[in-house]
N, C-alpha and C positions, 0 to 999 in steps of 0.2 A: 765695752763693759758699762753697765748702767750704774750711775751713782746718784745720790740725792742731788737734785738740781739746785744750783745757786740762784738765789733771788736777790735782787737789789732794789732798794727803795729809790724811785725816781720821781721827781716832780714833773707832772705832765702839764706844761704851761703852753700858752699860745694856741690852745685848742679853740676852735669856733664851735658855737652851739649854745644851748641854754644853760649848761653848767659845766664846771670843770671837775674832774674826779679827784683833784688834789694829789697827794702822795699815794702811790699804789706800789705794790710789790710786783716786779716783773722778772722774767728770766734774763740773766746776763747773756752776752753773746756766746761764750763758750758752752754754757749750759744749754742754750737753744740749739747749737750745732750738734751737741751730743744727743739731745733728746730727738732731734730730727733724724739722726742716723738710726736710732732705735725704732722710731715710728716707721721709717722706711722699711725696716726689716719686717715689721708687723703688717704693713699696708699691702700685703699680698694675700689673697683669699686662702690659698693652700696653707701658708704659714700661720695665718690666724686660726685656721681649723686645727692644725697640728698643736699649737699652743693650747687651744681649748681642750683637745683630747687628752693631752698630757696632764694638764691641770686637773681634769676631771678624775684622774687616777691618783692624784697626790694623796699621801706622800710617797706612794709606791712609784719607782721609776718604770718607764714604759720602753719596751724593746722596739727598735726600729722595725722589726719584722711584724709587729702588731699594728703598725701605722700604714703599711703599704696598701692593703685591701680597702680600708675605709676611705682613703683619699683617691683611690683608683689610679695611682701612678706607679711607675717602676721603683724598685728599691734604690737605685742610684739617684733618681730624681728626688725622692723623699729625703735621702741622705744629704743631698745638696741643700734643700730647704732647711733641714735641721742644722746644718753647718752655719748657714746665714744667721739663724736664731741663736746658735751657740756663740758665734763671733760678736753678736750684739749684746751678749750678756743676759739674755732672756732664759736660756736653758743651760743646764750643766750635763755633762756626759760622763758615763761610767762604763768602762770596758769590762765585759764578762766573757772571756774566751773570744770567739769571733764576733759576738754580738755587742752592739752598743745600746745602752739604756739611757734614757733621757728623763730629766726632771725639770720642772719649772723653778726658776729662782724667784721665790715669792717676794723677796725684797725688791727685785727689779720691777715687778709689776706694781708694787706699792709706790716705788719711786716715780714711775710713769704717771700713775694716777695722781700722786701728790703734786707733781709739777704742773698739772693742769687744773688743780683746785684753786678757786678764788681765795685770796687772803686779805 
């Protein structure tokens, strides 16, 4: 599950070079581990495409059946990729009969982007 990353102000001392950045805001260890887990889920081309396709349909959820043909993979393979994204907190799932519909968690994408922004 993606949450807002925790940043800690740390003095960066003992650096060699022409100047020292002074106090900067950096991710703490737990936030870095959590963010790395989410980024690993996104760091696969098919998963990145799936998120892009689902986000493009926002706010309407997208049925897994609509994602199979565009990515050129079997339904079980697409479902596996969607589960990885679901477990990472990037997507939410809604069951409608036998079909699963997916939506992007916009807060999760904002948290990812925010964690990487300079402060």
